[in-house]
Structure formats: C-alpha cells, structure tokens
Backbone bond lengths (Angstrom), bond angles and torsions (degrees), N, CA, C in turn:
res aa  C-N    CA-C-N  psi(-1)  N-CA   C-N-CA  omega(-1)  CA-C   N-CA-C  phi
1 M - - - 1.420 - - 1.514 110.39 -
2 S 1.322 114.94 -41.32 1.453 120.80 -178.62 1.536 110.34 -64.90
3 N 1.347 117.18 -39.95 1.461 121.24 -178.77 1.550 109.90 -63.76
4 M 1.312 115.52 -39.43 1.461 118.75 -178.98 1.553 110.56 -66.69
5 F 1.347 116.08 -39.17 1.466 120.58 179.97 1.543 107.68 -65.96
6 D 1.306 116.10 -44.00 1.521 118.90 179.72 1.529 110.13 -61.81
7 Y 1.311 118.00 -39.54 1.451 122.58 179.35 1.526 110.60 -63.65
8 K 1.318 115.83 -45.75 1.491 119.79 179.38 1.482 111.99 -66.77
9 K 1.340 116.94 -37.92 1.456 121.49 177.27 1.547 110.86 -62.79
10 R 1.329 114.98 -47.27 1.483 118.32 177.92 1.487 111.85 -63.01
11 S 1.351 118.37 -39.66 1.450 121.20 179.12 1.538 112.03 -64.08
12 L 1.335 114.83 -41.67 1.442 119.56 179.22 1.545 109.88 -65.62
13 L 1.311 117.85 -42.60 1.465 119.95 -179.54 1.511 109.75 -66.70
14 W 1.332 119.33 -40.77 1.458 120.57 176.58 1.517 111.59 -62.09
15 G 1.308 117.99 -40.04 1.458 122.68 179.52 1.507 110.91 -64.55
16 V 1.327 117.78 -46.60 1.430 121.64 177.43 1.526 111.37 -63.43
17 G 1.268 115.73 -39.29 1.468 119.73 177.51 1.504 111.41 -64.72
18 T 1.313 118.68 -37.35 1.435 122.85 176.76 1.528 111.10 -64.95
19 L 1.317 116.25 -42.11 1.467 119.72 179.75 1.498 111.47 -65.48
20 C 1.353 116.55 -33.40 1.453 121.19 -179.19 1.510 114.02 -81.37
21 N 1.295 118.14 -3.95 1.471 122.99 -176.05 1.550 107.96 -80.08
22 V 1.317 116.43 85.19 1.444 120.88 -177.80 1.518 114.28 -85.85
23 F 1.319 116.15 -9.54 1.468 119.35 -178.50 1.519 113.76 -92.33
24 G 1.308 116.38 -8.90 1.483 120.62 173.16 1.520 114.36 69.62
25 N 1.296 120.35 30.08 1.425 121.11 -178.74 1.549 112.15 -101.16
26 D 1.262 117.23 22.08 1.486 121.97 -178.33 1.546 108.31 -74.10
27 Q 1.323 117.08 132.11 1.443 120.35 -179.87 1.510 114.15 -66.45
28 S 1.352 117.75 -33.17 1.439 120.32 179.61 1.533 110.58 -65.62
29 Y 1.320 117.10 -34.77 1.461 121.25 177.22 1.504 110.72 -67.11
30 A 1.315 116.07 -39.30 1.493 120.93 177.56 1.529 109.96 -65.05
31 A 1.328 117.60 -37.55 1.461 120.18 178.65 1.520 109.21 -70.69
32 Y 1.335 117.39 -32.58 1.448 122.11 178.08 1.554 109.94 -61.60
33 L 1.313 115.85 -38.53 1.458 120.35 -177.87 1.517 112.79 -77.63
34 Q 1.332 118.14 -11.63 1.459 121.30 -178.04 1.514 114.01 -64.07
35 G 1.321 118.13 -26.46 1.410 119.91 177.15 1.517 115.99 125.24
36 S 1.327 117.23 -46.51 1.463 117.65 -175.93 1.521 109.48 -69.24
37 V 1.313 119.24 -38.27 1.464 121.21 179.33 1.528 109.08 -70.11
38 L 1.361 116.34 -41.92 1.431 119.85 177.08 1.521 112.59 -59.65
39 E 1.342 116.70 -43.09 1.472 120.51 177.24 1.515 110.80 -62.70
40 D 1.352 116.21 -41.94 1.467 119.72 178.52 1.528 111.35 -61.82
41 M 1.342 117.59 -40.91 1.450 119.90 178.42 1.506 111.32 -66.73
42 Q 1.314 117.57 -40.63 1.443 120.29 178.32 1.532 110.94 -61.38
43 K 1.316 115.71 -42.67 1.484 122.17 177.91 1.547 109.53 -61.27
44 D 1.308 116.41 -46.22 1.446 121.53 179.55 1.532 110.29 -58.68
45 W 1.318 116.82 -47.10 1.489 119.96 -176.62 1.551 110.59 -68.90
46 R 1.357 116.82 -32.98 1.470 118.42 171.86 1.497 112.00 -61.78
47 N 1.330 115.51 -41.09 1.475 119.96 179.61 1.531 109.32 -64.91
48 V 1.333 116.91 -40.95 1.452 119.04 -178.96 1.555 109.11 -63.80
49 G 1.360 114.98 -43.38 1.472 117.90 177.21 1.519 112.18 -61.05
50 N 1.308 117.44 -42.48 1.461 119.92 179.33 1.524 110.70 -64.28
51 D 1.296 117.24 -39.78 1.474 120.56 179.04 1.546 110.43 -65.64
52 L 1.323 118.36 -41.30 1.421 122.53 176.52 1.512 111.52 -62.41
53 R 1.287 117.97 -44.50 1.495 122.27 178.34 1.510 110.42 -62.41
54 A 1.313 117.98 -40.35 1.463 120.66 179.39 1.530 108.78 -69.17
55 A 1.291 120.81 -40.42 1.445 123.60 178.34 1.521 110.64 -64.71
56 M 1.311 116.45 -43.26 1.465 119.73 178.87 1.515 111.98 -64.28
57 G 1.332 115.59 -39.88 1.455 119.30 176.81 1.507 113.71 -61.64
58 Q 1.345 113.88 -43.49 1.472 119.03 177.20 1.504 111.24 -63.89
59 F 1.315 117.38 -42.35 1.484 122.09 178.55 1.528 110.36 -61.06
60 N 1.326 117.23 -45.92 1.489 120.73 -179.33 1.540 108.77 -64.20
61 A 1.344 117.24 -39.79 1.469 118.06 178.01 1.546 110.94 -63.36
62 N 1.309 117.21 -40.71 1.468 120.21 178.38 1.519 110.82 -64.49
63 V 1.322 119.22 -39.20 1.445 122.74 -179.96 1.520 110.30 -65.79
64 K 1.309 116.87 -42.56 1.478 121.70 178.68 1.520 111.21 -62.77
65 N 1.335 116.28 -40.80 1.453 120.75 179.30 1.518 111.46 -67.21
66 E 1.307 117.99 -34.34 1.492 121.49 179.85 1.504 112.19 -74.47
67 Q 1.314 117.63 -25.32 1.461 123.34 -179.57 1.572 110.78 -78.35
68 R 1.305 119.71 -14.58 1.431 122.76 -178.88 1.491 111.22 -80.57
C-alpha cells in the first residue's frame, strides 16, 4: 500500500511540475518534437478517428434497423 501511495505522490508531483514548466526546457517535449513521437501520436489519433467513425456507422445502422 505504501509503494502505491509513493508512486501516486511522485506521479502527481511530476504532473504538477510539468504544468509549471513555463520555459519549455523539458526533455520529453524535445523528444516529442523529434518526429517519431509526433508520428506515433498522429497515427494514434487517426486510429481513434477511424474507431469513432466505425462506431458511429454501426450506431446509425442500428437506429435505422430499429425504425423499420
């Protein structure tokens, strides 16, 4: 239980520290701009969009079938 609390505490502190980083010198942000992480994020969001379109299409098909 103590280890989980310590992990959550460190995660919270890291998150708050990231939010307070107004100078933009964070190494993870620099890595994000390198390209591979950016491409991965773009791919992930394309997949999210594709999944949403598929779900909406299935929902619309179900609604049309119920209206018959």
